[in-house]
C-alpha positions as CSV (number, residue, x, y, z in Angstrom):
1,M,65.1,12.2,19.0
2,A,62.4,12.2,16.2
3,N,58.9,13.3,17.2
4,A,56.4,10.5,17.8
5,V,53.5,10.1,15.4
6,E,50.4,11.8,16.9
7,K,47.9,11.4,14.1
8,V,47.0,9.0,11.2
9,N,44.9,10.7,8.5
10,T,43.9,13.4,11.0
11,I,42.7,10.8,13.5
12,A,44.6,11.1,16.8
13,I,46.6,8.0,17.9
14,A,44.9,8.3,21.3
15,D,41.5,8.0,19.6
16,I,42.6,4.9,17.7
17,E,44.0,3.3,20.8
18,A,40.7,4.0,22.6
19,I,39.0,1.5,20.2
20,N,40.8,-1.3,22.0
21,T,39.0,-0.3,25.2
22,I,35.5,-1.0,23.8
23,T,34.0,-3.9,25.5
24,D,31.2,-6.3,24.6
25,D,28.9,-4.5,27.0
26,N,29.6,-1.3,25.1
27,L,28.6,-2.9,21.8
28,Q,25.5,-4.5,23.2
29,A,24.4,-1.1,24.6
30,L,24.1,0.2,21.1
31,N,21.1,-2.1,20.6
32,T,19.3,-0.4,23.4
33,L,19.8,3.2,22.2
34,E,16.5,5.2,21.9
35,F,16.4,8.1,19.4
36,T,14.3,10.8,21.1
37,G,12.0,12.8,18.8
38,V,11.9,10.1,16.1
39,T,8.6,8.4,15.8
40,D,6.8,6.3,13.2
41,A,4.0,8.4,11.8
42,H,1.8,5.4,11.1
43,T,-1.1,5.0,13.5
44,L,-3.2,1.8,13.2
45,I,-6.9,2.8,13.1
46,S,-8.7,-0.4,12.2
47,T,-8.2,-4.0,11.0
48,H,-10.6,-5.8,8.6
49,T,-10.4,-9.5,8.0
50,A,-12.1,-11.2,5.1
51,S,-13.8,-14.6,5.4
52,A,-15.8,-15.4,2.3
53,S,-16.7,-11.7,2.2
54,A,-18.5,-10.0,-0.7
55,T,-16.9,-6.7,0.3
56,L,-14.7,-5.2,3.0
57,D,-16.1,-1.9,3.9
58,I,-14.3,0.8,5.9
59,T,-17.0,3.1,7.1
60,S,-15.5,4.9,10.0
61,G,-12.2,6.5,11.0
62,I,-11.6,8.5,7.7
63,D,-11.8,12.1,8.7
64,S,-9.7,15.2,9.1
65,T,-7.5,13.7,11.8
66,Y,-4.9,12.7,9.2
67,D,-3.8,14.1,5.9
68,V,-2.9,10.7,4.4
69,Y,-4.4,7.3,4.9
70,E,-2.8,4.0,4.0
71,F,-4.7,0.8,3.4
72,I,-2.3,-2.1,3.6
73,Y,-3.8,-5.3,2.2
74,T,-2.1,-8.6,2.9
75,N,-2.7,-12.0,1.3
76,I,-6.0,-11.1,-0.4
77,H,-7.1,-14.5,-1.7
78,P,-10.1,-14.6,-4.1
79,A,-12.7,-17.3,-4.1
80,T,-12.9,-17.1,-7.9
81,D,-9.9,-17.7,-10.2
82,D,-8.8,-15.0,-12.7
83,T,-10.5,-12.1,-11.0
84,H,-9.6,-8.5,-10.1
85,F,-9.2,-6.8,-6.7
86,Q,-10.9,-3.4,-6.7
87,F,-11.8,-0.3,-4.6
88,Q,-14.3,2.6,-4.7
89,V,-15.1,5.4,-2.3
90,E,-18.1,7.2,-0.9
91,T,-19.0,10.5,0.8
92,G,-21.1,11.1,3.9
93,S,-23.4,8.2,4.7
94,D,-24.1,7.3,1.1
95,S,-23.5,3.7,0.0
96,D,-23.6,3.8,-3.8
97,Y,-19.8,3.7,-4.3
98,N,-19.9,5.1,-7.8
99,H,-17.7,8.2,-7.8
100,P,-15.9,9.1,-11.1
101,M,-12.1,8.5,-11.3
102,I,-9.4,9.5,-13.7
103,T,-6.7,6.9,-13.4
104,T,-3.6,5.3,-14.9
105,Y,-2.5,1.6,-14.7
106,F,1.0,0.2,-15.3
107,Q,1.8,-3.5,-14.9
108,A,5.0,-5.6,-14.9
109,Y,5.0,-9.3,-14.9
110,N,7.2,-12.4,-15.2
111,A,6.1,-16.0,-15.5
112,E,7.2,-19.0,-13.4
113,S,8.1,-20.7,-16.7
114,G,10.4,-17.8,-17.8
115,G,9.9,-16.2,-21.1
116,T,10.0,-12.4,-21.7
117,P,9.2,-10.2,-18.7
118,T,6.9,-7.3,-19.6
119,L,6.4,-3.7,-18.5
120,A,3.4,-2.0,-20.1
121,Y,0.6,0.5,-19.8
122,S,-2.7,-1.3,-19.4
123,G,-5.3,0.9,-21.0
124,G,-8.1,-1.6,-20.3
125,N,-7.7,-1.0,-16.5
126,D,-7.7,2.8,-16.4
127,Q,-10.7,5.1,-16.2
128,A,-11.6,8.5,-17.7
129,T,-15.1,9.1,-16.3
130,S,-16.8,12.3,-15.4
131,G,-20.1,13.2,-13.7
132,D,-21.2,12.0,-10.3
133,G,-22.7,8.6,-10.3
134,N,-20.8,7.4,-13.4
135,G,-17.8,5.9,-11.6
136,V,-16.9,2.2,-11.4
137,F,-14.6,0.2,-9.2
138,Q,-10.9,0.7,-9.9
139,N,-8.8,-2.4,-10.4
140,I,-5.6,-2.4,-8.2
141,A,-4.6,-6.0,-8.8
142,K,-5.9,-7.9,-11.8
143,E,-6.3,-11.5,-13.1
144,M,-5.6,-12.9,-9.6
145,G,-5.2,-16.6,-9.2
146,G,-7.5,-18.2,-6.7
147,G,-10.4,-20.6,-6.3
148,S,-10.4,-24.2,-5.3
149,G,-7.0,-25.8,-5.4
150,N,-5.1,-22.5,-5.7
151,D,-4.8,-21.6,-2.0
152,D,-1.2,-20.3,-2.4
153,E,-2.3,-17.5,-4.8
154,A,-3.0,-14.0,-3.4
155,A,-2.2,-10.3,-3.6
156,S,-0.6,-7.9,-1.2
157,G,0.0,-4.1,-1.5
158,I,-0.8,-0.6,-0.3
159,L,-3.4,1.9,-1.4
160,T,-2.7,5.5,-0.3
161,L,-5.5,8.1,-0.1
162,Y,-4.4,11.7,0.2
163,D,-6.3,14.3,2.2
164,P,-9.7,12.7,1.9
165,S,-11.5,15.3,4.1
166,N,-10.4,18.3,1.9
167,T,-13.4,20.1,0.4
168,T,-11.5,22.2,-2.1
169,Y,-9.6,19.7,-4.2
170,V,-10.2,16.4,-5.9
171,K,-8.8,13.3,-4.0
172,H,-5.6,11.8,-5.2
173,F,-4.6,8.2,-4.6
174,T,-1.7,5.8,-5.5
175,S,-1.5,2.0,-5.2
176,T,1.2,-0.5,-5.6
177,S,0.6,-4.3,-5.4
178,N,1.9,-7.7,-6.4
179,C,-0.2,-10.7,-7.1
180,Y,0.0,-14.3,-8.1
181,Q,-1.7,-14.0,-11.4
182,G,-3.9,-16.8,-12.7
183,G,-1.5,-17.7,-15.4
184,N,1.2,-18.5,-12.8
185,T,3.0,-15.2,-13.1
186,S,4.2,-12.5,-10.6
187,M,2.3,-9.4,-11.6
188,Q,3.0,-5.9,-10.1
189,A,0.5,-3.2,-10.6
190,L,1.2,0.5,-10.3
191,V,-2.0,2.5,-10.2
192,A,-2.7,6.2,-9.6
193,G,-5.3,8.8,-10.2
194,Y,-7.8,11.1,-8.6
195,I,-11.4,10.7,-7.5
196,N,-13.2,13.5,-9.2
197,T,-15.1,15.0,-6.3
198,T,-14.4,17.9,-3.9
199,T,-16.7,16.4,-1.3
200,A,-15.0,14.8,1.7
201,I,-14.5,11.1,1.4
202,T,-15.6,9.1,4.4
203,R,-15.8,5.4,3.2
204,V,-13.8,3.0,1.2
205,R,-15.0,-0.4,-0.2
206,F,-12.8,-3.2,-1.4
207,K,-14.1,-6.2,-3.4
208,M,-13.4,-8.7,-6.2
209,S,-14.8,-8.1,-9.7
210,S,-16.3,-11.6,-9.4
211,G,-17.0,-13.7,-6.3
212,N,-16.0,-13.2,-2.7
213,I,-12.8,-12.2,-1.0
214,D,-12.1,-15.7,0.5
215,E,-9.4,-14.6,2.9
216,G,-7.1,-11.6,3.6
217,V,-6.5,-8.7,5.9
218,I,-6.7,-4.9,5.3
219,K,-5.3,-2.6,7.9
220,M,-6.0,1.2,7.8
221,Y,-3.3,3.5,9.1
222,G,-3.4,7.3,9.5
223,L,-0.2,9.3,8.8
224,A,0.7,12.4,10.7
225,T,-1.0,15.7,9.7
226,S,1.1,18.3,7.9
């Protein structure tokens, strides 16, 4: 008598038949599995909510506890139409917010009405400043829609600040955002650069280039140290 088939593509017939013994309870148990040793490195440090606010200042919690800090801003809605969302930093207990930055700014956009989508470098939104006290606020979302009658227009994104407490190197940052631009377009901004100081950064300020932040939330997270 011929030998019975024991394997299919190296999988034992007994293993294949075992699939038929899997119950609904077995499948539902998969949803309750916990993976030990795997954790989310994000730790929520603080939440800042705008309400007709001239600025949103984060003045505590930025220290050597974490190597990387993320500022996640959600539905930032300006009180003024066609304005820019910006940030700057400060050291110690100073409140001038004027540190020099060397930055780049790329943008991609597509209009509600169609047309030709565009990806381009935006030289008018970068910086190349040197010398303490010469810095200006950096745009991280521009030409935002807002103001009276435009309550559905806002911006959301992430600003990442790397090793702000380091006293040897300059402070690098990256930002990615999407906004409802004042001309009824979806505009993505990719911004990066470094803050040209080796002094530890302890504060971050967010504001509009014109008018208040009407509404919106910024959450600051710390990422695990290296």
